[in-house]
mmCIF file of the N, C-alpha and C atoms, coordinates in Angstrom:
data_MODEL
# 
_entry.id   MODEL 
# 
loop_
_atom_site.group_PDB 
_atom_site.id 
_atom_site.type_symbol 
_atom_site.label_atom_id 
_atom_site.label_alt_id 
_atom_site.label_comp_id 
_atom_site.label_asym_id 
_atom_site.label_entity_id 
_atom_site.label_seq_id 
_atom_site.pdbx_PDB_ins_code 
_atom_site.Cartn_x 
_atom_site.Cartn_y 
_atom_site.Cartn_z 
_atom_site.occupancy 
_atom_site.B_iso_or_equiv 
_atom_site.pdbx_formal_charge 
_atom_site.auth_seq_id 
_atom_site.auth_comp_id 
_atom_site.auth_asym_id 
_atom_site.auth_atom_id 
_atom_site.pdbx_PDB_model_num 
ATOM 1   N N  . MET A 1 1  ? -175.871 146.940 -8.676  1.00 0.00 ? 1  MET A N  1 
ATOM 2   C CA . MET A 1 1  ? -175.247 145.924 -9.505  1.00 0.00 ? 1  MET A CA 1 
ATOM 3   C C  . MET A 1 1  ? -175.549 144.524 -8.974  1.00 0.00 ? 1  MET A C  1 
ATOM 4   N N  . ARG A 1 2  ? -175.590 144.382 -7.675  1.00 0.00 ? 2  ARG A N  1 
ATOM 5   C CA . ARG A 1 2  ? -175.875 143.067 -7.106  1.00 0.00 ? 2  ARG A CA 1 
ATOM 6   C C  . ARG A 1 2  ? -177.316 142.653 -7.350  1.00 0.00 ? 2  ARG A C  1 
ATOM 7   N N  . LEU A 1 3  ? -178.192 143.624 -7.526  1.00 0.00 ? 3  LEU A N  1 
ATOM 8   C CA . LEU A 1 3  ? -179.590 143.283 -7.742  1.00 0.00 ? 3  LEU A CA 1 
ATOM 9   C C  . LEU A 1 3  ? -179.787 142.544 -9.070  1.00 0.00 ? 3  LEU A C  1 
ATOM 10  N N  . LEU A 1 4  ? -178.927 142.816 -10.047 1.00 0.00 ? 4  LEU A N  1 
ATOM 11  C CA . LEU A 1 4  ? -179.081 142.176 -11.344 1.00 0.00 ? 4  LEU A CA 1 
ATOM 12  C C  . LEU A 1 4  ? -178.409 140.809 -11.421 1.00 0.00 ? 4  LEU A C  1 
ATOM 13  N N  . SER A 1 5  ? -177.630 140.464 -10.415 1.00 0.00 ? 5  SER A N  1 
ATOM 14  C CA . SER A 1 5  ? -176.921 139.188 -10.482 1.00 0.00 ? 5  SER A CA 1 
ATOM 15  C C  . SER A 1 5  ? -177.879 137.996 -10.466 1.00 0.00 ? 5  SER A C  1 
ATOM 16  N N  . TRP A 1 6  ? -179.017 138.109 -9.831  1.00 0.00 ? 6  TRP A N  1 
ATOM 17  C CA . TRP A 1 6  ? -179.986 137.019 -9.803  1.00 0.00 ? 6  TRP A CA 1 
ATOM 18  C C  . TRP A 1 6  ? -180.643 136.830 -11.160 1.00 0.00 ? 6  TRP A C  1 
ATOM 19  N N  . TRP A 1 7  ? -180.643 137.872 -11.985 1.00 0.00 ? 7  TRP A N  1 
ATOM 20  C CA . TRP A 1 7  ? -181.332 137.840 -13.269 1.00 0.00 ? 7  TRP A CA 1 
ATOM 21  C C  . TRP A 1 7  ? -180.546 137.090 -14.345 1.00 0.00 ? 7  TRP A C  1 
ATOM 22  N N  . ARG A 1 8  ? -179.248 137.046 -14.199 1.00 0.00 ? 8  ARG A N  1 
ATOM 23  C CA . ARG A 1 8  ? -178.416 136.355 -15.192 1.00 0.00 ? 8  ARG A CA 1 
ATOM 24  C C  . ARG A 1 8  ? -178.687 134.857 -15.157 1.00 0.00 ? 8  ARG A C  1 
ATOM 25  N N  . LEU A 1 9  ? -178.708 134.280 -16.333 1.00 0.00 ? 9  LEU A N  1 
ATOM 26  C CA . LEU A 1 9  ? -178.922 132.843 -16.399 1.00 0.00 ? 9  LEU A CA 1 
ATOM 27  C C  . LEU A 1 9  ? -177.633 132.117 -16.030 1.00 0.00 ? 9  LEU A C  1 
ATOM 28  N N  . PRO A 1 10 ? -177.750 131.033 -15.332 1.00 0.00 ? 10 PRO A N  1 
ATOM 29  C CA . PRO A 1 10 ? -176.536 130.283 -14.984 1.00 0.00 ? 10 PRO A CA 1 
ATOM 30  C C  . PRO A 1 10 ? -175.931 129.655 -16.241 1.00 0.00 ? 10 PRO A C  1 
ATOM 31  N N  . LYS A 1 11 ? -174.625 129.544 -16.249 1.00 0.00 ? 11 LYS A N  1 
ATOM 32  C CA . LYS A 1 11 ? -173.944 128.912 -17.375 1.00 0.00 ? 11 LYS A CA 1 
ATOM 33  C C  . LYS A 1 11 ? -174.144 127.409 -17.262 1.00 0.00 ? 11 LYS A C  1 
ATOM 34  N N  . VAL A 1 12 ? -174.717 126.842 -18.296 1.00 0.00 ? 12 VAL A N  1 
ATOM 35  C CA . VAL A 1 12 ? -175.028 125.417 -18.290 1.00 0.00 ? 12 VAL A CA 1 
ATOM 36  C C  . VAL A 1 12 ? -174.166 124.750 -19.349 1.00 0.00 ? 12 VAL A C  1 
ATOM 37  N N  . GLN A 1 13 ? -173.482 123.718 -18.931 1.00 0.00 ? 13 GLN A N  1 
ATOM 38  C CA . GLN A 1 13 ? -172.659 122.945 -19.862 1.00 0.00 ? 13 GLN A CA 1 
ATOM 39  C C  . GLN A 1 13 ? -173.567 121.920 -20.542 1.00 0.00 ? 13 GLN A C  1 
ATOM 40  N N  . VAL A 1 14 ? -173.735 122.060 -21.849 1.00 0.00 ? 14 VAL A N  1 
ATOM 41  C CA . VAL A 1 14 ? -174.594 121.150 -22.588 1.00 0.00 ? 14 VAL A CA 1 
ATOM 42  C C  . VAL A 1 14 ? -173.710 120.185 -23.349 1.00 0.00 ? 14 VAL A C  1 
ATOM 43  N N  . ASN A 1 15 ? -173.929 118.904 -23.129 1.00 0.00 ? 15 ASN A N  1 
ATOM 44  C CA . ASN A 1 15 ? -173.164 117.898 -23.856 1.00 0.00 ? 15 ASN A CA 1 
ATOM 45  C C  . ASN A 1 15 ? -173.744 117.768 -25.258 1.00 0.00 ? 15 ASN A C  1 
ATOM 46  N N  . PRO A 1 16 ? -172.884 117.820 -26.267 1.00 0.00 ? 16 PRO A N  1 
ATOM 47  C CA . PRO A 1 16 ? -173.396 117.711 -27.632 1.00 0.00 ? 16 PRO A CA 1 
ATOM 48  C C  . PRO A 1 16 ? -173.913 116.307 -27.926 1.00 0.00 ? 16 PRO A C  1 
ATOM 49  N N  . ASP A 1 17 ? -174.910 116.253 -28.755 1.00 0.00 ? 17 ASP A N  1 
ATOM 50  C CA . ASP A 1 17 ? -175.496 114.977 -29.145 1.00 0.00 ? 17 ASP A CA 1 
ATOM 51  C C  . ASP A 1 17 ? -174.508 114.235 -30.041 1.00 0.00 ? 17 ASP A C  1 
ATOM 52  N N  . PRO A 1 18 ? -174.157 112.992 -29.700 1.00 0.00 ? 18 PRO A N  1 
ATOM 53  C CA . PRO A 1 18 ? -173.168 112.246 -30.500 1.00 0.00 ? 18 PRO A CA 1 
ATOM 54  C C  . PRO A 1 18 ? -173.578 112.076 -31.959 1.00 0.00 ? 18 PRO A C  1 
ATOM 55  N N  . GLU A 1 19 ? -174.869 111.887 -32.209 1.00 0.00 ? 19 GLU A N  1 
ATOM 56  C CA . GLU A 1 19 ? -175.323 111.727 -33.589 1.00 0.00 ? 19 GLU A CA 1 
ATOM 57  C C  . GLU A 1 19 ? -175.126 113.011 -34.390 1.00 0.00 ? 19 GLU A C  1 
ATOM 58  N N  . ILE A 1 20 ? -175.407 114.128 -33.763 1.00 0.00 ? 20 ILE A N  1 
ATOM 59  C CA . ILE A 1 20 ? -175.226 115.421 -34.438 1.00 0.00 ? 20 ILE A CA 1 
ATOM 60  C C  . ILE A 1 20 ? -173.747 115.657 -34.716 1.00 0.00 ? 20 ILE A C  1 
ATOM 61  N N  . GLU A 1 21 ? -172.898 115.344 -33.754 1.00 0.00 ? 21 GLU A N  1 
ATOM 62  C CA . GLU A 1 21 ? -171.461 115.517 -33.943 1.00 0.00 ? 21 GLU A CA 1 
ATOM 63  C C  . GLU A 1 21 ? -170.940 114.606 -35.054 1.00 0.00 ? 21 GLU A C  1 
ATOM 64  N N  . LYS A 1 22 ? -171.454 113.377 -35.115 1.00 0.00 ? 22 LYS A N  1 
ATOM 65  C CA . LYS A 1 22 ? -171.042 112.452 -36.175 1.00 0.00 ? 22 LYS A CA 1 
ATOM 66  C C  . LYS A 1 22 ? -171.474 112.984 -37.535 1.00 0.00 ? 22 LYS A C  1 
ATOM 67  N N  . GLU A 1 23 ? -172.692 113.488 -37.610 1.00 0.00 ? 23 GLU A N  1 
ATOM 68  C CA . GLU A 1 23 ? -173.174 114.042 -38.874 1.00 0.00 ? 23 GLU A CA 1 
ATOM 69  C C  . GLU A 1 23 ? -172.346 115.256 -39.292 1.00 0.00 ? 23 GLU A C  1 
ATOM 70  N N  . LYS A 1 24 ? -171.975 116.089 -38.328 1.00 0.00 ? 24 LYS A N  1 
ATOM 71  C CA . LYS A 1 24 ? -171.117 117.237 -38.637 1.00 0.00 ? 24 LYS A CA 1 
ATOM 72  C C  . LYS A 1 24 ? -169.779 116.781 -39.215 1.00 0.00 ? 24 LYS A C  1 
ATOM 73  N N  . ARG A 1 25 ? -169.173 115.775 -38.583 1.00 0.00 ? 25 ARG A N  1 
ATOM 74  C CA . ARG A 1 25 ? -167.892 115.256 -39.083 1.00 0.00 ? 25 ARG A CA 1 
ATOM 75  C C  . ARG A 1 25 ? -168.049 114.671 -40.481 1.00 0.00 ? 25 ARG A C  1 
ATOM 76  N N  . ASP A 1 26 ? -169.139 113.911 -40.690 1.00 0.00 ? 26 ASP A N  1 
ATOM 77  C CA . ASP A 1 26 ? -169.385 113.322 -42.006 1.00 0.00 ? 26 ASP A CA 1 
ATOM 78  C C  . ASP A 1 26 ? -169.557 114.400 -43.070 1.00 0.00 ? 26 ASP A C  1 
ATOM 79  N N  . ARG A 1 27 ? -170.303 115.437 -42.743 1.00 0.00 ? 27 ARG A N  1 
ATOM 80  C CA . ARG A 1 27 ? -170.532 116.523 -43.713 1.00 0.00 ? 27 ARG A CA 1 
ATOM 81  C C  . ARG A 1 27 ? -169.239 117.271 -44.012 1.00 0.00 ? 27 ARG A C  1 
ATOM 82  N N  . LYS A 1 28 ? -168.425 117.488 -42.985 1.00 0.00 ? 28 LYS A N  1 
ATOM 83  C CA . LYS A 1 28 ? -167.142 118.155 -43.206 1.00 0.00 ? 28 LYS A CA 1 
ATOM 84  C C  . LYS A 1 28 ? -166.239 117.312 -44.095 1.00 0.00 ? 28 LYS A C  1 
ATOM 85  N N  . ALA A 1 29 ? -166.259 115.991 -43.895 1.00 0.00 ? 29 ALA A N  1 
ATOM 86  C CA . ALA A 1 29 ? -165.454 115.093 -44.729 1.00 0.00 ? 29 ALA A CA 1 
ATOM 87  C C  . ALA A 1 29 ? -165.940 115.122 -46.178 1.00 0.00 ? 29 ALA A C  1 
ATOM 88  N N  . GLU A 1 30 ? -167.264 115.107 -46.365 1.00 0.00 ? 30 GLU A N  1 
ATOM 89  C CA . GLU A 1 30 ? -167.821 115.186 -47.712 1.00 0.00 ? 30 GLU A CA 1 
ATOM 90  C C  . GLU A 1 30 ? -167.443 116.497 -48.388 1.00 0.00 ? 30 GLU A C  1 
ATOM 91  N N  . LEU A 1 31 ? -167.516 117.574 -47.637 1.00 0.00 ? 31 LEU A N  1 
ATOM 92  C CA . LEU A 1 31 ? -167.160 118.882 -48.181 1.00 0.00 ? 31 LEU A CA 1 
ATOM 93  C C  . LEU A 1 31 ? -165.686 118.914 -48.578 1.00 0.00 ? 31 LEU A C  1 
ATOM 94  N N  . ALA A 1 32 ? -164.835 118.362 -47.742 1.00 0.00 ? 32 ALA A N  1 
ATOM 95  C CA . ALA A 1 32 ? -163.403 118.335 -48.051 1.00 0.00 ? 32 ALA A CA 1 
ATOM 96  C C  . ALA A 1 32 ? -163.143 117.543 -49.327 1.00 0.00 ? 32 ALA A C  1 
ATOM 97  N N  . GLN A 1 33 ? -163.821 116.411 -49.483 1.00 0.00 ? 33 GLN A N  1 
ATOM 98  C CA . GLN A 1 33 ? -163.656 115.614 -50.696 1.00 0.00 ? 33 GLN A CA 1 
ATOM 99  C C  . GLN A 1 33 ? -164.154 116.377 -51.920 1.00 0.00 ? 33 GLN A C  1 
ATOM 100 N N  . ALA A 1 34 ? -165.269 117.066 -51.785 1.00 0.00 ? 34 ALA A N  1 
ATOM 101 C CA . ALA A 1 34 ? -165.807 117.837 -52.904 1.00 0.00 ? 34 ALA A CA 1 
ATOM 102 C C  . ALA A 1 34 ? -164.861 118.963 -53.297 1.00 0.00 ? 34 ALA A C  1 
ATOM 103 N N  . VAL A 1 35 ? -164.254 119.603 -52.313 1.00 0.00 ? 35 VAL A N  1 
ATOM 104 C CA . VAL A 1 35 ? -163.314 120.692 -52.598 1.00 0.00 ? 35 VAL A CA 1 
ATOM 105 C C  . VAL A 1 35 ? -162.105 120.158 -53.346 1.00 0.00 ? 35 VAL A C  1 
ATOM 106 N N  . VAL A 1 36 ? -161.579 119.029 -52.903 1.00 0.00 ? 36 VAL A N  1 
ATOM 107 C CA . VAL A 1 36 ? -160.416 118.439 -53.575 1.00 0.00 ? 36 VAL A CA 1 
ATOM 108 C C  . VAL A 1 36 ? -160.769 118.063 -55.006 1.00 0.00 ? 36 VAL A C  1 
ATOM 109 N N  . LYS A 1 37 ? -161.940 117.443 -55.187 1.00 0.00 ? 37 LYS A N  1 
ATOM 110 C CA . LYS A 1 37 ? -162.372 117.050 -56.531 1.00 0.00 ? 37 LYS A CA 1 
ATOM 111 C C  . LYS A 1 37 ? -162.517 118.286 -57.424 1.00 0.00 ? 37 LYS A C  1 
ATOM 112 N N  . PHE A 1 38 ? -163.112 119.338 -56.887 1.00 0.00 ? 38 PHE A N  1 
ATOM 113 C CA . PHE A 1 38 ? -163.295 120.571 -57.655 1.00 0.00 ? 38 PHE A CA 1 
ATOM 114 C C  . PHE A 1 38 ? -161.950 121.164 -58.054 1.00 0.00 ? 38 PHE A C  1 
ATOM 115 N N  . GLU A 1 39 ? -161.008 121.205 -57.113 1.00 0.00 ? 39 GLU A N  1 
ATOM 116 C CA . GLU A 1 39 ? -159.684 121.767 -57.408 1.00 0.00 ? 39 GLU A CA 1 
ATOM 117 C C  . GLU A 1 39 ? -158.983 120.969 -58.496 1.00 0.00 ? 39 GLU A C  1 
ATOM 118 N N  . ARG A 1 40 ? -159.082 119.655 -58.434 1.00 0.00 ? 40 ARG A N  1 
ATOM 119 C CA . ARG A 1 40 ? -158.450 118.810 -59.461 1.00 0.00 ? 40 ARG A CA 1 
ATOM 120 C C  . ARG A 1 40 ? -159.072 119.063 -60.827 1.00 0.00 ? 40 ARG A C  1 
ATOM 121 N N  . ARG A 1 41 ? -160.393 119.144 -60.867 1.00 0.00 ? 41 ARG A N  1 
ATOM 122 C CA . ARG A 1 41 ? -161.067 119.401 -62.143 1.00 0.00 ? 41 ARG A CA 1 
ATOM 123 C C  . ARG A 1 41 ? -160.715 120.782 -62.681 1.00 0.00 ? 41 ARG A C  1 
ATOM 124 N N  . ARG A 1 42 ? -160.672 121.760 -61.804 1.00 0.00 ? 42 ARG A N  1 
ATOM 125 C CA . ARG A 1 42 ? -160.328 123.116 -62.239 1.00 0.00 ? 42 ARG A CA 1 
ATOM 126 C C  . ARG A 1 42 ? -158.906 123.153 -62.799 1.00 0.00 ? 42 ARG A C  1 
ATOM 127 N N  . ASP A 1 43 ? -157.985 122.491 -62.127 1.00 0.00 ? 43 ASP A N  1 
ATOM 128 C CA . ASP A 1 43 ? -156.607 122.449 -62.620 1.00 0.00 ? 43 ASP A CA 1 
ATOM 129 C C  . ASP A 1 43 ? -156.535 121.769 -63.980 1.00 0.00 ? 43 ASP A C  1 
ATOM 130 N N  . ARG A 1 44 ? -157.307 120.694 -64.138 1.00 0.00 ? 44 ARG A N  1 
ATOM 131 C CA . ARG A 1 44 ? -157.301 119.975 -65.422 1.00 0.00 ? 44 ARG A CA 1 
ATOM 132 C C  . ARG A 1 44 ? -157.852 120.858 -66.538 1.00 0.00 ? 44 ARG A C  1 
ATOM 133 N N  . VAL A 1 45 ? -158.947 121.547 -66.268 1.00 0.00 ? 45 VAL A N  1 
ATOM 134 C CA . VAL A 1 45 ? -159.534 122.445 -67.265 1.00 0.00 ? 45 VAL A CA 1 
ATOM 135 C C  . VAL A 1 45 ? -158.562 123.570 -67.592 1.00 0.00 ? 45 VAL A C  1 
ATOM 136 N N  . GLN A 1 46 ? -157.877 124.081 -66.583 1.00 0.00 ? 46 GLN A N  1 
ATOM 137 C CA . GLN A 1 46 ? -156.896 125.149 -66.801 1.00 0.00 ? 46 GLN A CA 1 
ATOM 138 C C  . GLN A 1 46 ? -155.777 124.663 -67.725 1.00 0.00 ? 46 GLN A C  1 
ATOM 139 N N  . ARG A 1 47 ? -155.276 123.455 -67.473 1.00 0.00 ? 47 ARG A N  1 
ATOM 140 C CA . ARG A 1 47 ? -154.214 122.905 -68.331 1.00 0.00 ? 47 ARG A CA 1 
ATOM 141 C C  . ARG A 1 47 ? -154.697 122.722 -69.770 1.00 0.00 ? 47 ARG A C  1 
ATOM 142 N N  . ILE A 1 48 ? -155.907 122.203 -69.924 1.00 0.00 ? 48 ILE A N  1 
ATOM 143 C CA . ILE A 1 48 ? -156.463 122.007 -71.264 1.00 0.00 ? 48 ILE A CA 1 
ATOM 144 C C  . ILE A 1 48 ? -156.608 123.353 -71.976 1.00 0.00 ? 48 ILE A C  1 
ATOM 145 N N  . ALA A 1 49 ? -157.082 124.353 -71.269 1.00 0.00 ? 49 ALA A N  1 
ATOM 146 C CA . ALA A 1 49 ? -157.252 125.680 -71.867 1.00 0.00 ? 49 ALA A CA 1 
ATOM 147 C C  . ALA A 1 49 ? -155.905 126.266 -72.270 1.00 0.00 ? 49 ALA A C  1 
ATOM 148 N N  . GLU A 1 50 ? -154.904 126.117 -71.416 1.00 0.00 ? 50 GLU A N  1 
ATOM 149 C CA . GLU A 1 50 ? -153.568 126.640 -71.753 1.00 0.00 ? 50 GLU A CA 1 
ATOM 150 C C  . GLU A 1 50 ? -153.004 125.930 -72.976 1.00 0.00 ? 50 GLU A C  1 
ATOM 151 N N  . GLU A 1 51 ? -153.201 124.605 -73.054 1.00 0.00 ? 51 GLU A N  1 
ATOM 152 C CA . GLU A 1 51 ? -152.727 123.853 -74.219 1.00 0.00 ? 51 GLU A CA 1 
ATOM 153 C C  . GLU A 1 51 ? -153.464 124.303 -75.477 1.00 0.00 ? 51 GLU A C  1 
ATOM 154 N N  . ALA A 1 52 ? -154.766 124.551 -75.367 1.00 0.00 ? 52 ALA A N  1 
ATOM 155 C CA . ALA A 1 52 ? -155.546 124.991 -76.521 1.00 0.00 ? 52 ALA A CA 1 
ATOM 156 C C  . ALA A 1 52 ? -155.072 126.351 -77.005 1.00 0.00 ? 52 ALA A C  1 
ATOM 157 N N  . VAL A 1 53 ? -154.813 127.274 -76.091 1.00 0.00 ? 53 VAL A N  1 
ATOM 158 C CA . VAL A 1 53 ? -154.344 128.608 -76.460 1.00 0.00 ? 53 VAL A CA 1 
ATOM 159 C C  . VAL A 1 53 ? -152.969 128.494 -77.111 1.00 0.00 ? 53 VAL A C  1 
ATOM 160 N N  . THR A 1 54 ? -152.095 127.695 -76.539 1.00 0.00 ? 54 THR A N  1 
ATOM 161 C CA . THR A 1 54 ? -150.764 127.517 -77.097 1.00 0.00 ? 54 THR A CA 1 
ATOM 162 C C  . THR A 1 54 ? -150.818 126.929 -78.513 1.00 0.00 ? 54 THR A C  1 
ATOM 163 N N  . SER A 1 55 ? -151.667 125.908 -78.700 1.00 0.00 ? 55 SER A N  1 
ATOM 164 C CA . SER A 1 55 ? -151.763 125.288 -80.014 1.00 0.00 ? 55 SER A CA 1 
ATOM 165 C C  . SER A 1 55 ? -152.376 126.248 -81.033 1.00 0.00 ? 55 SER A C  1 
ATOM 166 N N  . MET A 1 56 ? -153.327 127.073 -80.607 1.00 0.00 ? 56 MET A N  1 
ATOM 167 C CA . MET A 1 56 ? -153.924 128.055 -81.522 1.00 0.00 ? 56 MET A CA 1 
ATOM 168 C C  . MET A 1 56 ? -152.898 129.120 -81.902 1.00 0.00 ? 56 MET A C  1 
ATOM 169 N N  . GLN A 1 57 ? -152.054 129.532 -80.940 1.00 0.00 ? 57 GLN A N  1 
ATOM 170 C CA . GLN A 1 57 ? -151.031 130.519 -81.250 1.00 0.00 ? 57 GLN A CA 1 
ATOM 171 C C  . GLN A 1 57 ? -150.003 129.947 -82.223 1.00 0.00 ? 57 GLN A C  1 
ATOM 172 N N  . ARG A 1 58 ? -149.654 128.704 -82.049 1.00 0.00 ? 58 ARG A N  1 
ATOM 173 C CA . ARG A 1 58 ? -148.701 128.056 -82.966 1.00 0.00 ? 58 ARG A CA 1 
ATOM 174 C C  . ARG A 1 58 ? -149.310 127.901 -84.339 1.00 0.00 ? 58 ARG A C  1 
ATOM 175 N N  . GLY A 1 59 ? -150.597 127.565 -84.398 1.00 0.00 ? 59 GLY A N  1 
ATOM 176 C CA . GLY A 1 59 ? -151.279 127.360 -85.673 1.00 0.00 ? 59 GLY A CA 1 
ATOM 177 C C  . GLY A 1 59 ? -151.446 128.667 -86.444 1.00 0.00 ? 59 GLY A C  1 
ATOM 178 N N  . GLY A 1 60 ? -151.507 129.784 -85.741 1.00 0.00 ? 60 GLY A N  1 
ATOM 179 C CA . GLY A 1 60 ? -151.684 131.078 -86.393 1.00 0.00 ? 60 GLY A CA 1 
ATOM 180 C C  . GLY A 1 60 ? -150.418 131.619 -86.996 1.00 0.00 ? 60 GLY A C  1 
ATOM 181 N N  . ARG A 1 61 ? -149.277 131.105 -86.611 1.00 0.00 ? 61 ARG A N  1 
ATOM 182 C CA . ARG A 1 61 ? -147.997 131.632 -87.116 1.00 0.00 ? 61 ARG A CA 1 
ATOM 183 C C  . ARG A 1 61 ? -147.609 131.038 -88.404 1.00 0.00 ? 61 ARG A C  1 
# 
């Protein structure tokens, strides 16, 4: 078991590149905004569809 200990790579702490980290944060923020926008649009379409179904049911009676 000790013979293989030299073969293991040492654990190296790599500092992340600040530009890459900034881009990651920016992309996450953009994604969050897109998700919120999508949810709002979906809710609006859902409300419009429910109103349309309700009005069609009333019109059929």
